[in-house]
N, C-alpha and C positions, 0 to 999 in steps of 0.2 A: 747536362748537369753545366758546361758555358753559358747554356741560352738560359737554364733556371740566375743563375751567379745577373748575366742582363737583363734581365726583366728585371728583377732584385735593385740593378742600380739605375736603372731609369724609372722605376716604383720611388724612388727616396733622393732621387734630380729633381723628380715633378713635382713633390714632396717639400722642397726647395723652397720651389720658385714657385708654391701655389703660399708657403706659408710669407714668403717673401715680396706677394703684393698684395696691399689692402682689395677691401672688397669693391672701394669706390673709386683704384684707378681705372682711368678712362681707356677703352678698349679705339687701340690702331686702328685707322682710317674709322674712321668713325667720324659720327656730325650729334652731337649734344644739345640742348633745345634746352637752360635754363632759366625757368621761370620765375617773378617779384613780382605778387597780383602786390604786395605789400606797395611794392613804387605806380601802383593807379595804368596809365594810359601811357598808349602810343601811334603810332602812326592808325589810321581807321580807325579808331576808337579798339583796339586791340588792347589786351591783357599786355604790363610790360612781360619783356624776355628779351633771349638774346644768343644767338649760336655761338658751338665752341665749332670747330674740324678738328678732331685727333689727328696727328700726320701718321703717317702708314712707318716710320718708322721709329714711334714711342716710345719709350721707353722710361718706367720712374728709377729718376734717379739720375739717370741723363738729362743733360740739360739742350731744353727748345725753343728754338727761337720764335716769336712775338710778332705776330702782323696784327692791332684795331685796326681790322677799318672804317668809316663812316663816309657813308653812304652822300649823295644828294639829297634839294626836294624834302623830304619832311624827313626823312632816315629812313634805314631799314634794318631789320636786325638777322637779314640771308646771309651767311655768307658765304651765296651764290653768286653776293654781286662786285666779290673783289674778286673775283673767280682770277685766275693766268697773272696773277702777280708778282707772285711766291712761290718756290718749291713747293709746295701742298705736302711731299710728302713728307718736308721736314720741318715746316712752321704749323704753328700750335698757329689756325690765324681765330679772330673774333671781331664779328659785327654787333657796335651796337646804337643801337635807334633813337631819335629825342621823344621824351616827354608830350606827349598828346600830340607828336608828328609835329609839333611847332616850326614855322621856318627860326630861323636862325638869325634872319639879321632883323624881323620885328620882333625875336626873344633884344635883343642886341641896341634895337630903338626901345622896349617897355622898359630896361634895366631887370628884364628878368634872367640874362643869358646861363647866372654861374648859375639857373637850377637846370639847368639843361646836364655838368656835367657834374653836381652832383645828382642826378641821376644813373647818371651811367659814371661816378667811377663806384658804386653803390653795385652795380654790375660786376667788373671789371673785381675789385674785391673780392668779391662768389668765386669766381678765376679760378685766379686765386689759388682759395681750396681749391678747387677743382684740379687744377694741375700745378705744387707747388717750384717743381722741377724748372720754371719759367726762366734762360736765357739771359745772368744779366747783361751780359752784355751786347747781348741781337730784343735792342724790344722794340719794334717800330710803328710808328702809330700813324695812315696813310685815310688822304680826303681827297673830297670831291664836289665843288663846287660851294657850298654848305655846309660841307664832311673843311670840305679846305680854311673854311672860312672860323671854323670852330679851332684848325689849331691853331690859326692866327695869337684867336681870342687867346685860345692859353698861350699863349706862349710868347703878347704884349701883357695878360696878366700876373704872370706866376701863376698856377693853381695847382694846387696842391696832387701830387701825385701825376702830369704829365714833364713840366719841362723836368722834371727833378728825379722820372720812376722811365722816362722811355729817352734814347737813345739816340733813333734817326725818328722825323721826318720828314712828310712827304706831303703836299699839295700840289693837288692839281685841280688849276684856274677858280681859286681862290682864292684866301685869304687877310682878309680886312680884319684892318686891327684900329683899336680904339684909343688909347692909348695917349699912344709915345711912338711918334714917326718914327722913330729908330730901331725900334721894338727890341727893347734890352736886356732884354730873355733868352733870346736868341742870339746871342754871344759864344762863340764855339760850338754849335750845337752841327749837327749833320743837318743842313735842309736839300732835299727836291725842292725847288720847283720845276712843275712843270703846267708849259698852256699851250690857247692854239695859236696859230696866225691868223685866224681864222675868223674869231673867237670879239666877241659886238665888245669884249672887254679888256681889249688887247689893250692899249694906253692904261688903260688903271695897273694891269698887270704889270707893265715894264717898271710901274710907280713902282707895285711894290717888291719886285726884283730889286729895288734901286735900296728904298728903306734899307734889307734886308742883307745888300751884302753888308752900305756902313755901316748896319749892326751891329759887325764882324762875326756875325753866323761862317759856319763855314757850308757856305754854300752852292751850288746847283741848277743853275737853270740850263730847261731844255724846251724851245723852241721849238711844236711842231709843224709842217709850214704845209701839212692841208687836215685839219683838224678847227673843227671853229672849236665850239665849249661843250659840249662829248666827252666823253670816256673810251674813244677807241680804240683799235688791236695797236697801232701805232702807241699814243697812250699808255698804254699797262704793259707792250713790251719792253720801253724808255723807266720806265718805272722797279719792274724785274731784271730788267741790269739791270740798275742800279743800285738794289738790293743786293742780287750778285753778285754786287763790289765788297759787296759792305762784310757782309761773310766770309767770299773769297778773303777778305784779310783777316779778319777776324780769325778765323782760322792758319793761319800764319802766323799768327803771336804763340 
């Protein structure tokens, strides 16, 4: 009799869980590939797409922190390129590519850079539809090289959906901004700048850090003594630690 009651109770509980979950709820510990044929191509002539990594402890209705990753070079839609930057058991990780794989600096020079963000913004809107419970207090955008340049442009130009959406910004070996030396839209923003002391752009990095600091950003600067331009284990560890501190402070409040 007791066994029968236990089975009945478990059946009812399972039915309630199924009723609470949407058929489109992402599965914890999986990687989704969202396709955007209407947006055209990305790098290597591939159809536009982005990957979304769902953390293992994901649950509908539970706020999940977000990391949006912007790769260097011609961009990438693969979340594997963001490895070791955050705790993947807790963070939703999204990798956003570039339209036609176009170089960020080249797009800035020919006046078409806004197309990069319009391309990525459409992807991020779809991500928010699929994962509606992103934590409003922990939304990080990070990029290396061209990805860092794009974040710098976005802060400088106050692109809608960037400075007013993300709560923290990570720039590795990048950050070019074309309009104003004082980067006014960086004021009061949590910003991490990581650069290699053996990088060929070390002088420029110092100039960018100085401008960011006088802009009133809540900025942290980390110089990697043994690194050049590439993002290696030491850079990833520095970024992971900084984001981890943000998470810890968030949980204290």
